[in-house]
N, C-alpha and C positions, 0 to 999 in steps of 0.2 A: 503493500500500500503505499499511497505519498501523502503529503501534505496537502488538507485543505487550502487553498489560497485564501480563502479567508482568515483562517490563522496566522499567515506570515508575519503580521506586525509583530506576532509575539516573540519572534526568533530575531528579532534585529537586535543587534548589541545596543549597548546602552553606556557611555562613559562616565564614571562616577569620581570627578578630579582625575589624579595620576591613573585611576586602572580603567580597565572597562571589562564591563559583565557580557558575556557573550548572547546572551539574552533576556530578556523581561522577566524569568522566574528567579523569585529571591525567598529562600527560606530565609524569614527573620528570626530575629533569637528565642528560642523557647527552652523552656526548662527540661529535664530529661529524667530528673532522680537519680542520676549519674554521676555529673560533676567531676569535681577534684577525685572522688573515690573509685570510679570507674574507666579512666582514661583510654584503655583499649577498646572496652565495649562503646565507649561516645566517638573515640576515632571511625571505628568500623561502622557504625551507623549513620555518622554526618557523610564520609567518603561514600557511602551507597546512595546517599541522594544525590550527591554531584554526578556520579555516576549516571544517574536516572535523569541528570538534565538539568538539575537546577543550578543557574549559574551564578547564584551567590549562595552560600551554606554559613550561617551565623551560629557561635557557642550559646549556651546560654549564659544569665548575667555572670561576670567575674569578679569577683570579690577584689578589691583593690590594696585592701589592708586586712590584718586578723581582728581589727576593731567592726570591722564589718563580716561579721559570721554566721550564718544562716543556721546553721546544723539543729534539727536534725535533719531538715533540707539541705541536700549536697549541690551547694553553687559552683560553677567554675572559679577556678582563684586565678590570681597573677600576682602572687606573694613575692616569688623568689625564682633562683635559676632552676630548681624542681618543676614548678609550674610550668616554664617555659619549654623544659625539655618533653613534660605531657601533652602540651598543646600542640607540639610540632607533629606529632602522631596525627593529629587529627589537620592538619596544614596541609601537611604531605599529602594525605588521603584524599581531600578536597582537591588540592592541585593536581595530581596524579589524573585527573578527569578535565582539566581545564577550567576550572570553578576558580572561584574566589573567596577568599574564608574572611568572616568577619567576626571581631570579637567587642562584645557589649560589658564598658566597664560600669563597674557599679558598688556604691556604697550604702547601705541602708539606711542607717542613721535609725531614727525611732521606729522602725520596721524590725530592727534585728537586735535581741538580747544577748549575742556574744554567750551562749550557753556551753561551748567549747572552749575558746580562748580565754573568757572572762576576764576581756578586757572591758572598758566602758567604751559606750558605743557616744556619738556626737552627732548632734541636730543643730539647728539653727537658735533654739530653746531648749529647756529641760523638759520634753517632752513624756507623758507616760508612753511605755511600749504600745505601739499600736496594734500589736497580735494578741495582747493581754497577757504576756508576761510580768510579774511585781518588777519592774525595772523603769529606770528612767534616763533618759540621755543626759549626757553633760551637754550646756548651752555653749556653741561655738562661742570665741572668740578672735578676733582678726588673726592672733596667732596660730590659730586651730586652722581657720581657713587657708591659710597661707600653707599650715602642713597638709590639710586635706589637698591641697593642689598641687604640692609636690608628689604627694602618693599617685595624685591620677597621672601625673607626668610621666611618675616611673612605671608606673602598670602599662600606661602605652607603649612604651619604649619597649618592655618587656615583651608586649602583643607584636610591634614590630620584631623582636627578633625572634619570636615566636613561627614568623613568616605570615600575620595575619596581611590582607591586604585594605581591609577596612575595620575603622576603629571608632567606635562610640562613646558618644556624651549622653548618658542616660538620664532625662530631665522628664521623668513623668513616674506613672504607678505609684506616686508615696513615697518615692525614697527621697534620699537627703536633697537633693538638686530640685526636685520638683516642689519641696516643702518653702525652699526661696522666692520661686516663682510665685506661691499660692499667697494671695491677698488677705486671707482671715488667719492663717498662718504666721505669717512673717511681718512682726510688728517691732522688728528690730528699730534701734535709734540712730545707727552707722550706714556707711554707706553701702551696705549690702542690705539695707531697710527700707519702709517706708516707701518710697516714689515707686512708680514703675521701672523707671530706669535704673535705679537702686537694685530692684527686685531682681533684675535681669542680668544684673553684673556678673554674677558668679559664672553662670551659663557662658557670657561671653568670654569670659577670661577662659575658661575649660578650653572652648572653641578654639581660641588662638592658641592657647597652650598646646592643645594637642597638634593642631597643622604644625605650629614650629619644631615641636619633637619629632613628628614621623610623617608630615604632609607633603615629604619629597618623596615617599615611595608608596603611604600609605592613604587612603580616602579618609575623611572625617566625616561620621556620620551622626545625626543628632535624631534622639528619639523624644518625641515633644507631643501632648495632648491638643488637639483640635480643639477642644471645648473647654469650660473652666470648673464646670460642676454638673453633677447628673442630674438629668431631669425625664422626663417620660420619653419613652423610647421613640426615635429619631427623631426628636426635637430637641437641638443642640441648644446649650445655653453658652455663647463664646465668653461672655464676661472682656477681658482682656488679652485673649488670648490671642486675635487678629492682630492688636497693637505688638504684643510680644514678639509675635512670629514678624512683624515687619521691620524691628529693630535688629532681628537676625537673618533676615530670610536670606543673604549674599554670603554668610560667613561659611557654612560647612560644605559640603560637596553632595551631600544625601542628607534630607529627610525623612524619617520612619515616622508616619502619624499613627496615634492611636487615640483612642477618649477616654474620658473620665470613670465612664460606668464600664468596668473589667467584665459585667456581665450580659452587655452587648458584645463588646469587643470579643469576648471567648464565650460568647454565649452557645446552650445546649441548644441541639435544633427544635426541642419540644416549643422554647419560646421565641426564639431568634432564626431566621431565615439566612439565606445567603446574600452576603454585600450588604451587610446592614449600616455600614458607617459611610454610606455615601451623601446622606443627608448631613452629616458634619464635615465631608472632605470637600463641599462645594466651594470654599473659598479660596482653597490653600494653593491650587495650582495660579492662580490670578493675582499672587503677593510674588511668589519665586520663581526663577528660572533653573533653580536646582534641580534635578531629578527627584522623585517622591514616591515611598514606597506606603502602601495601607494593607492592609489584610480583611477579609470578610468572609471566610471557607469558601473559597471560590471553588466552584466544582463543576463549573459547566465555561468550556470554552470562550462560547459565546459572549458571556457576562463578562469573563476576562478582556475580549476583543472591546467590549461596548465601554467598558471604564475607560480603557487607555484611548480611544477614539475620541469619547466627550474630554478628553483631559483630567476624568478623576484621578488617574495615577498615571506612573509612568512603569512600575514595577507592579506585576504579580506576587502580591505579598501572602508569605501563607507559613504556618506554623501546622495545622492538623491535617490538611491535604497531603501536606508533603511527609507527614506521618502514615497517612492512609495509603498513598500510592506514591513512594519514592522517586516513580518511574512514571509520573504524570505528565510533566513536560515532555520526556522522551516519547510517551505513547500518543501525544498530540502531536508532535511535531512527524511521526510517522503514519499519522492517517487510524491508529489503533485505537479509536474511541470506548468501543465498546468495551476494552481491555481495562479502562479505569477502574481502579477500586476508589468509586468515591467514598470523601467522609460522611458518617450517618450523623456527626455533631453528637456523640453521645457523653463525649467528654474521660471517656476511660482513659485516655492519657494524661490528661491534666490530674487525675487521679490518682498516679504513679508520684507525680510531683508532690500533689497533697499529703501523701502520705508517705514520702521519702524515701521509695523505692524506684528500679528501675521503669523505665517508661514502657507500656503496652497499647495494644490497639485492637480495636472489635473486627476492622475489616484487614487489618494488615497481621497476622499472627509471628512473621519474621521480624515484626518491631522489637529491637533491643536484644535480639538473638542473634545478631551476624558476626561478632565475635566469640561469644561465649558456646554458642552451638555452631558455629557455621553455616548460618541459613541464608537465604538470599530471597528476595522477594518475588525474583522473575526467574530465578533458576534451581530445577529441582536436580536431585542427583538421578543417574538412570536408575532402570530396575536392574535387580540381578538376577532374574529368574524370568520363566515365561508363564510363571503359576498365576490362576484368575484369584479376584478379591471381590468377597461377597461383603458389603455394607447394609446392614438391616435399620432401617430410619435414615431419611431424607430432610432431617433438621439441621440448624449450624454446624454441628460436629458432622454429622454423615456426608453433607454436601461438600465442608470443607476438604474431609479425608477423600473422597472420590475426585475433586479436582487436582488435589494435589499428587495424589497415585495417577490418575489419569497423564497427568504431567511427567510424572516417574516413566511412563510407558505402559503401566502395568494394564492386564485387560479387568476392567472392573465393573462390577454389576450392582445396581443400587434397589433395593426392593421398600418402599412405601406404603404403609398399609392402607392411607387415605389418597384421594385424588390429589391434594395439595400438596408442592414441595415447600420445604422451609419449616415445618414443624414449628417450634414456639416462636420464631421471628416474623413469620404469616400471622400468627394470630395477636401475639403483640403489634404488631404495625397498624393494626387495624382499632387500636385503642386511640383515644383523643392523644394529639401531639406528637406520636410515634411512630410517623409513616414513613420518615426519611431512616428507620430501620431495616425496612426491605430491600433496601440496597445489599444488604446481607446475602440474602437472598438471590437477589439481580444478580448481582455478579458474579455467582457461582453458579448458575443457571446458563447464564450467558457463556461461561469458560466451558463448561459440560456440552452444552450444544455443539461446539467445534470439536468436540473429541470423537472420534470413530471408537475407540476403544473404551467408553464407557456408553454403559447402557442402562436406562435408568424404568425402572416397571412400577407404576402407581397400581393403588388398589392391589398391591397384594403382600397382605399380612403373611407372615411367615411363623411357622412351627418349628418345633423341634425336626419333624421329618422332612419339612419342606426344604429345609436347611441343608439336612444330610442328603437329600435328593440334588440338590444344586452340585456338590461334590466339588467345593473351591478348596482353593489352596488355603486361605486366610479368610476370618468372617470377623469383621466389627461390628459390635453390635450399639446400635446409635439411637436407642429407642426412647430417649429422654426422662422426663419426669412431670409428676402431676403434684397438685398443689393440695395441703391435708388440710384435713379441719381440725385437727387439734393444736395446740401451742406447745413449744420448748421451755419449761420452765428452769433453765439453765441445768437440769440434770434427766428429765426426765419427759416426753411427750406426754400429755394429761388432755383428756377431751373436757370441754368448757359446757356440753350441752349432752341431753340424753335423752331418748324417746321422741313424742311428738316436735321438741324443740330441735333435735338435732335434723330435722327435715328442713330447717329453716336458717341452718349455716350455709352458707356457701361459700365459695374460693374464685379465684381468679379464673381458674378453667370455668368454670360454669358461667361467668359474666362474659367470658370469651366464646362461649358456646353459644350464647344468646338464651340462657337460661337468666333473666333478672327475679330480682325480687320485688314484690308489692308492699308499698309502707313504708313507713321510717327504716332507715338501715345503718347499723353501726359499722364502719370497716375498721377494721382490727390489724394496724401495722406492726407485726413483730419482725418485719425484713428491713425496715430504713432504707430502702430506693427508693426508686421512682414507682414502684406497681401499683403500690397503695392509694398514690396521690390521682393516679390515671385511672384507677378504678371507681374512685371517689369522684372524677370529673364525670365519668361515662355514668354513674347512676344521677348524677345532679342533670347531664342533658336528655335524661329519661324521665324528670320529673319527680327524681324521688328527694326527702326530707333525708341530711347524710351528717352522720356524728363521726369527726375521725379521732380516733383513738391510739395511741402509741405507749408503750412502757418508757421510751425515751425521756429526753428532755426537751426535744426539737422535733418537730415536724420532718418527717424523711431526713433523718441524721446523718446515715451515709451520703447523700446525696451531698453534703455540705464538700466532699471530696471532689464532686465535678461541678461545683459551682453553680449551684441549680437551687438548694435547699430554699434560700428567700424570697426565689421566685416561686416554687411551689406553696411556699406558706402562702404568701399574697395572693396568688391566683385562685386557691383554694379559699381564702376568706370574701375575693369578688366573688365565688358562686356563690356566697352563703353557708359554706361549710363550716360546721360547727368542729372546732378543735379542742382535742383534751390532751395535753402531755402528762408524762409521769405517771400514768393508770395502766395496770395492767385489767385483763378481764378475768375475773373469777369463775363467773358461770353466766349461763345464758340459761333462762325458761322459756323463750317464747315470744314470751311479752315484755320481759324486761334485760337487762343486761348489769350486773354487780361488775363495778370496776371497784380496784382496789388503789388505793395511792401508795407509790412507790417507796416514800418517806416512812410516813407514819402509819400505813398499815390499815387508815379509817376506807370503809366500805361505802360508796354512793350508788344510789341506783337510777337508770336511765330506763325511761318509757322507748324501746324500737321493737319493729316484729321481727328482723331480720339482722342476723351476722353476717358481714363476709370475712373472711379469715385468710390475711395475707402475712404466713408466718413462715413455712417451709416447705420445701418439694420431698416427694417420696420417689427414689429411681423408679423407673418401668424398667426393671433388669431380670424380669419372669424368665424371658426366654433366655437370656443369659445364664441366669442358676439352672434352667431344665437342660442346657446344654452341657453344661459344666457337671451336672450331677451324673449324663448320659457319658459323658467322657470318663466319669470314675471306676465305672462298670466296664469300661474297654477305650483304650485309645481314639480320641477322634480324629478324622483323617484330614483335619485342618488346626491350624493353630487360631484360638479364640481369645478375644479381646474385650472389653466396653469400652466405650468412651464417651466425653459428655457427660452430658445431665443424668445418663443412663450408669455412670459410674459415680459420679458426685456433683452433684447439683449447683449451680453457681452461675455466674453472670455469662450474657452469650459471648464475651469475647475468651470466654475461658472456654466454653465449649468451642469456639472455632480453633483455638490454641490446641484442643485436645487433639481436634480432628488431625489437622496438622501435623502436629507432632507424629501420631501414628502413621501417617504417611512416610516421612521423612525418615524414623526410624524401622518400619518395615524391611526385613530380610537386611539390617545394617548392624553390626555388633557395637553394641552399649553396653558401657560398663554401669551395671544399676548402681553401683559402688559409689563412682564418680561420672555421675552421668553428663556433665558440663564444668568447663573450665571456670574458675576462680578469679574474678580481675580486683587485685588485691597486690600489696607489696608482699612481694616473697623475699623477707631479711636474708640474704648473702646470695641470692641466686639470680638469675636472669629471667624474663617472662618468658614462658612455652609460648610458641606460632611464630615467632621470629621477631615480632614488635620488641622494640627495647625498652625497659624498665621505666614508669614513669618518677622514679627517686632513685637517685643512688646513693 
């Protein structure tokens, strides 16, 4: 295939100061949960994106000094020569594919408590820690500002030494530099506070000093917010931002523009759709001749072209789309649009950073596994035999296993009991706000349709004898799981209703099957993620009175990791859902639900006619267990494995990962005692795999 000429503009080179990007695809700085702790994993992941066609590949935020320590969140760092050597792994990997490497310099100020280094953080005043730790910053005097500027310059020089081509002044997202710009926070009485010109002074100095230090070879970029404070979605409140921007417009080599509301900039697809920053960006290009990059969870090349042609942006900035498909640019360039793994906006990638663990992705199971498992998003190892594989179940685990095994060259049969493919993905995508999750199914069906070595059999429920009759070489059971009607109290599953009342207990599966309760309904959230919220919304849409109850202190507690918790809560409030937190469900008699306070143990009674239990799921593993039992009386003529929710119910990303891992490891030698490489300092030894150690 060849590139559609409509998209030629996306592949034009763009000059950024002293360097040139080979096209308009720009992976903006984004966190990975790896940082300075996992330099080899980080380098391999970023290098894969460069291989996939991203012309600029940036790091995450780089701490410039130990007094900006974000552990347990492992940021990157540019503290010393060890960091220079670690970063050179990444820049070498990016340069190997003709791309530019960018480094974002960062000082956290009031957003860091320095829990590892125990150094005092500085900010423009003595502020309480903005993420809730019981610490305050030291107010920076002019000597501190001079020291901070020196640290920033030294970090820029280290970035240059490490081989970076673009160096950032990071003036947004509530970190120390952006606080100097903030008219409400910056009440200083010296030349760094008060007037607009004074509040912009530090940013100006940092740009000028960074250009003086590294501008002979490196471009200098500024990350800057287009609006001053959060307003209604799509309605920017500019404040003084335009005036600030005009003062600085021609100083840097590139502007990386974001907005005040991170839940829009990084919004989940349930609430925020593609290209949401355009209303905020409308004025930016009219003020500067320097190239501009912004984000928008861009998945459509038509949207990309439209934004460039209309002067909204010069680069297609991306974090999440580059995670879901590191080869997105190359697929557009080669005319393979149907092969793109479109981001679904679930923010599981962001959850990795929230939880301080390496990044993962629902659509791309190889994300983060490039170095430690040797996985590649587009290349699978060839099959090692001519045997066939039977996969029972066409949910996310089964479809991914079939796709990946098909790519390896195996003869694959997929048996699905129903007419619909996709399993839980198809069912959940029909719930309010979850429609983009269907991309998990659609991408895999599209790929399977092009594979002559994969057959899909719908409405083919399999029993033990059916499996034996197929006589494959390998069998993977991917039959999913079903929601339970009981709840787990931390030790055991216990029933909350009996007799006639039990008939008025529902699960998410019932709702997705179209079996809806009549009358006032309590939705009990023992899961903490998105499911209870969307079930409550579905019932509201059908005119039901709904009360949401959770034993946690907050609504959709785990969804805080995906940056959507407060939006879920506000959305339910607008829908009229009553919410009760820190309450467990003691019992339900068909007319009343008794809730127990998680703190004082007191009971309250609520008149409801139904309860939807969103608690845990039971694996559909009967076929697996029956086959396993048959094998105990005589060897099975095939290997038998269960994958995905049938093995261990979890999030969709885990099911996709399980299917991919099964495909990667089939008929390959894997040491179950040491199944992956560990990216850590191995005291006294070089790292395996040929990459030089991060620290010497």
